[in-house]
N, C-alpha and C positions, 0 to 999 in steps of 0.2 A: 480438456473437456471435463465435464462434471462427473464424478465417480460416486456411485451409491452402492458400492460392493458390500455384500453382507458377510460377516464372519459369525460362525456358530460357537456357542458356549460348549466346551467339552463336558460340562457338568449336566446342563439341562437342555442343551440344543437350542437355546434361545439366541436371538440376534444380539451380538455384543458390539460395543463401540469403544473408540478411544476416549478415555476420560481425562480431560485436561487438568483436573484437580489432583489426581493421583499419578498422572503420566503413565498409565497402564491401560490395557484393555479391561473393561468391566462389564459384567452382565447385569442389566437392570432388573432381571427377574429373580435370580438367586443370590445376587450380590458378589459372586466370585470375581476375583481379580487375577489377571494373567500378565506376565511379562511378554514382551514381543517375541522372545525366543520360544515361548511356549505355544505361540499362535502360528508363527511363520518362520521357516529356517532362515539363517543368515544368507544374504544375497550379495553378490559382488556388484558394485555400482558402475565399474568401468571395465573394459577389456584391454587396457593398456595405457601407457603414458601418452599424453598428448604431444603431437609434433609442434615444433616451434617455428615461427617465421618472424619477419621484421615487425609485424603489427600484432596479429592475434592468431592463436590456434583455436578454432571453434569446434574441435572434436569433443564436444561435451556430451554427457549422458552415456548410457550403456544400452546394449541390446536387451530386450525383454527375454527373460529366461522361459524355458518351456513350462507351460502350465500356468504362468502368472496371469495371462489374459483370458483363461478359460472361464466361461460363465458370464462374461461381460457383454453388454449390448449397447449400441449407440443410438441415441434419439436426436432428432434435429428439431429445433424450434422453428415453426413456420413463420413466426413473426419477425424475429431478429436474427435468425440463422445460427444462434449459439448451439453448441453441441453438449449434450449431457449423456453420461454413461451410467447405466444402472445394471444390476444383476439380471440374469435371464428370467427371473420370475416377476419382474416389475412390468406392469402393463402401461403405466403412465406416471408422469411426475410433473413438476413445475420447472420452468426455466429460471435459473438463479439470476439471470440478467434482466429479464423483463417480466417475470412472474406468470407467463402464459403457459398453457399445457404444451407438452412435446409428445411426439409420436415416434414409434419404433422405426429405425432406419436400416440397421444391419449389424453385422458382427464387428466387434471392437477391433481396431487396427492401429496401434500406436506406433510411433517412429522411434523415439528415444525414451528410455527410462530415466527419471530424475536421479541425479547423484545424491542430493541432500533434501531434507525437509526440516522445517522448524515446526514442531508440534504445537497445537493450540494450548495456550495456558489460560486464556480468558474463556470461561464457559459462557453458554447462552444467557444464563441468569445475569452475569456481570455485564454482558453486552447490552442487554435490555435496560439494565440500570444506568449504563453510560448514556444511552439514547435519551432516557427520561430526564437525566440531569442536564443533558444538552438542550432539551426543550424548556426547562424550567425558566420562569421569568419572562418568556417571550410571548407577551400578551397578544401580539398581532399574527401569531403563527396560525395557519389554517387548521381547522379541527381535524382533518384527515391525518395530519402528522402526529397528533396527540392520541389518536384512537388506540386503546390498549390492544385490541385484537390485531391491528395492523402492525404495531411495534413487535409483536410476537412472531411476525413473519420474517424476522432477521435470520439470515442463513449463513452458516459457516462454509467458507470457500477457500480452498488452497489455490493460490494464484501462481502461475509459472513465471519464474524470473531467470534471467541469465546473469551469472555472477562473474565479473571480470577481474583478473589479477594482472598487474603489469608494473614495470619500473619505468619511471619518467626521468629523462635527462633534459633539463631546461636551462635556457639562457634568456633572461628578461631584462629589458632596458626601461628606465623611467626618467622623465623630466621632472625635477624637483626644485622647489624654491624655498629660501629661508629669508625672512624679513626682520629688520630691526628698525625701530623708530626712536627719535630723540628730538629735542626742541631747544631753542634758545629764546632770548627775549623777543625776537621778531618772527621766527619761523618755526614750523614743525617739519622734520625731515623723515623720510622713509627710504631705506636702502633695501633693495631686493637683490639677493644673490641667486644665481642659477647654477644648477648642478646636473650633470649626467650621471645617473646612478645605475649600476648593473648588479644583477644577482645571477649566480650560476650554481648548479648543483643537481643532486638526484633525490628523488622521493619515490617511495614504494606504495602501491595501492593493492588492497585485498578486498575481495567481495564487493565490488562496485555493482549495484543491482540495476538491471534494465528490465522493465515489464515485458513479458513475452506474450501477452494476450491483447489483441485489439479490442476485446470486449470490456476490459478494465481501463478506465481513464488513467493515462500515464501520470498526469499531474496529481491525481488522487493517490496513486501508489507511492509516488515520491514524497507526498505530504505525510503519508502514514509512517515514513521512516523516522527513526532507525529501527531496524530489526537486529537483534543481538545474535550473531552467528555462533556465539558460545553455546547456544541451545540447539544448534543444528545437529541432526543425526543422519546416519546413512538411511536412504529412503527404503521404506517397506510399505507395501500396499495396505498393511493393517492400520497404519496411521490415518488412512482415508476413511475408515469405517465410521459412519455417523456424520460425515461431512461431504461436501461436493468438492470437486477438483477440476479446474479448468486446464485443458491441454493447450500447450503453446501453439499459436498460429503465426508468430513472428520468430523466425529462426535466429540463431546466434550471429550468423553472418550479417543479417539485416540490422541487428541490434548494435553492431560495432560503432556506427556513427554516433548514436546517443551515448555510448560508453566513453568514446573519445572526447565528446563534448563535456561530459561531467568531469572527467579526469583533467582535462585542460583547465576548466574553470576552477577546480579545487587546487591545482598546481599554481595557477596565477594568484589565487587568494592567499595561499600559504607563503609564497615568495613576497607578495606585497606586504604581508604582516611584519616582515623583517626590515622594511624601509621606514625608519622612525627618525624623529628629530627634525623634520621638515614641516613647513607650513602647508605646502601643497605637494602632492605626488600624482603624476599623470603617467600611465603606462604609455611607452613609446614603441613597443614592439616586443615580440617574444618568439622563441624557437623551442618547441617541445617535441622531443623524440621519444616514442614509446617502444620499449623492447621487452622481450621475455613475456609476451602476453599469452594468456590462456583463458578459457571460459568454462564454466560449469553450469549445470542445469539444476535448479532448486525450486521448491514450493514454499511460498510464504502464506501464513494463516491470516485470513481477513474475514470479519463478519460484514455482511452486505445487506442493506435494506434499500429496495427500490420503491419510489413513490411517484405517482403522476398527479399533477394538479394543474388545471387550466391548460391542458394539452402539452405541458412541459414535464420532462422526466427529471427527478431528483434522486440522486444516489448518495447514500451515506456509507462510509467505510469505517470499520473499527479494527485497529491493529490487534490481531488475535493473540499476540504475545504480551503487549504492554497495556492495551486498553485505550490507546490514543484514538480520538475520533475526528473524522474529517467529513465535511459536507456543507453545502450551502442551504440556507433556509429562506423560503419565500415569505412575502408579507401579504396577508389577506386585506385587500383594499377596502372591502366592505367593513371589516372589523376596524380598519384604520379610521374611516370616516365616522363610524359610530363612536369610536374612542375620542376623536377630535371634537365632534359635536358635543359629547359629554363634557369634555373639558371646557368648551366654550360656554355650555349651559351653566356649568358650575361657576365659571368666572363671572358670567352675567348675574347669577344669583348673589354672589359675593358683592359685586359692584352695587347691585340694587340695595342689599342690606346695609352697606356702608353709607349710601346716599340717604337712606331712610333714617339712619342714626344721626347723621349730620343735620337733617331737617328737624329732627326732634330737639337737637341741641340748639 
């Protein structure tokens, strides 16, 4: 759910935010900068080692510590049902998913605290610049997408993801062929040899992400990858200051199916890359066993912009760590016909000019 928790500057008591440029908490009023340890004590992310089973241990996240959720309130969007959390002084805000106002619902009640978070590295200025570059040269884009005030509505959102680690033992079979050709004075010959190829072995996976929010499009989140886990830090609520944060509504157990699918596809691709020297290679079957699985709960940084045009919703996402942008752009049919008629008119004028010159000659 979206978090707008406020942190106070120890120097001037102003509201401070996490600054993606300096990777510290920074006060916009007095310019003071603070390390996370100065704002919030170190917190444990888990209360024990996860238990293992044949497929996955989904005991991800940790219990909220006493006092961590004090002062937070939940609002619910009456339009799309998205949940937004703000501090107790906030009377109203906007839904990051549909842009509509949300109203107070009740006291914050979270289930699991995230284990990890990747802090924003791309600030809002860079996110807006990325959107403007994305729109450049697209003459048939509706005007609403290019509107400067609208572009500034981009919001920083921490998206919940489940990160899966596992070892995969695989056995894969392929039907392969190799051909050679030759000819003599009368005929051309082709010989096709058939082979049964097998590959077996183990491969390890770490941090395979699965989107934990139904409000974020899964295809968009996967298209925004990769996120570099080298920048991941132990979760602290201070990282959320100045941003929104969606709470998971798809639990780890439900996400296992998608994790297994991604791991299976990656395993088959990795094994297929080792089958070389053949003209054709066709998978004939595979057996993949996943062991030592575990899941962790993390937050990924994403800049989000929602736009509606002709009754259809368009969402753009920007990787808050790398700046990669994803989103579909519509075409303004009115602008298209104006552009087409303009070309046709120009072509007709050129044709008339050429015919006139030929007549003069």
